[in-house]
C-alpha positions in Angstrom: -0.3 -98.1 267.7 -2.6 -97.5 265.1 -0.6 -95.1 263.0 2.4 -97.3 263.3 3.9 -98.8 259.7 4.5 -102.2 259.4 8.3 -101.3 258.4 8.5 -99.7 262.4 6.5 -101.9 264.2 8.9 -104.7 262.7 12.0 -102.6 263.7 10.5 -102.4 267.2 9.5 -105.8 267.4 13.3 -106.6 266.9 14.5 -104.3 269.5 11.9 -105.7 272.3 13.4 -109.0 271.1 16.9 -108.3 271.6 16.2 -106.1 274.9 14.4 -109.4 276.0 17.0 -111.9 275.1 19.7 -109.8 277.1 17.8 -110.3 280.1 19.0 -107.1 281.8 15.6 -106.0 282.3 13.3 -106.3 285.3 10.4 -108.8 285.4 8.1 -105.4 285.6 9.9 -104.1 282.3 10.0 -107.2 280.4 6.5 -107.7 281.2 5.9 -104.0 280.2 7.8 -104.7 276.6 6.1 -108.0 276.2 3.1 -106.7 275.9 3.9 -104.1 273.5 5.3 -106.6 271.5 2.3 -108.7 271.1 0.2 -105.7 270.3 2.7 -104.8 267.7 2.6 -108.6 266.3 -1.6 -108.3 266.5 -1.1 -105.2 264.4 1.5 -106.3 261.9 -0.7 -109.8 261.6 -4.0 -107.1 260.9 -2.0 -105.6 258.1 -0.5 -108.7 256.4 -4.2 -110.2 256.7 -5.4 -107.1 255.1 -2.5 -107.4 252.2 -3.6 -110.7 251.7 -7.0 -110.2 251.0 -6.0 -107.0 248.7 -3.4 -109.8 246.7 -6.4 -112.5 246.2 -8.8 -110.0 244.9 -6.0 -108.7 242.5 -5.7 -112.3 241.7 -9.2 -113.2 240.5 -9.8 -114.1 237.0 -13.0 -112.6 235.1 -15.2 -115.3 236.7 -14.5 -114.9 240.4 -12.3 -118.0 240.4 -8.8 -117.4 242.6 -5.6 -118.3 240.3 -2.5 -119.2 241.6 0.4 -118.1 239.7 4.2 -118.0 240.0 5.3 -114.5 241.0 9.0 -113.5 240.2 10.3 -110.1 240.7 12.0 -108.2 237.9 10.6 -110.2 235.0 7.5 -109.0 235.2 5.9 -112.5 234.0 4.0 -114.2 236.2 2.6 -117.7 234.7 -0.2 -119.7 235.8 1.0 -122.5 238.3 -1.4 -124.9 237.4 -3.0 -125.1 241.0 -6.2 -122.9 240.6 -8.2 -123.2 243.8 
C-alpha cells in the first residue's frame, strides 16, 4: 500500500464508501474493505501531513518565522494576511 499515489488512494476510498453504502456485501466482505479503507485513509493523512510540513518550510521567512499568506491560484500574488505565527 506504500506505493499507492494519493489520487489513487482517494479514488479507491470513494469506491469503498460506495460499496459499503449499497449494503450488498456480507459482513466479512464489509469488514475486509473497511479495513482497506482505514489503511488508505491513514496513508492519505500521512501524505497530507508531509505536504503540510513542506509548505510550512517554504513559507518561513529568513528568520525562521512562519508567515500566514493568502494564496490564490492564477494570480501569482500571495500577500501577507497579517496573521503571522
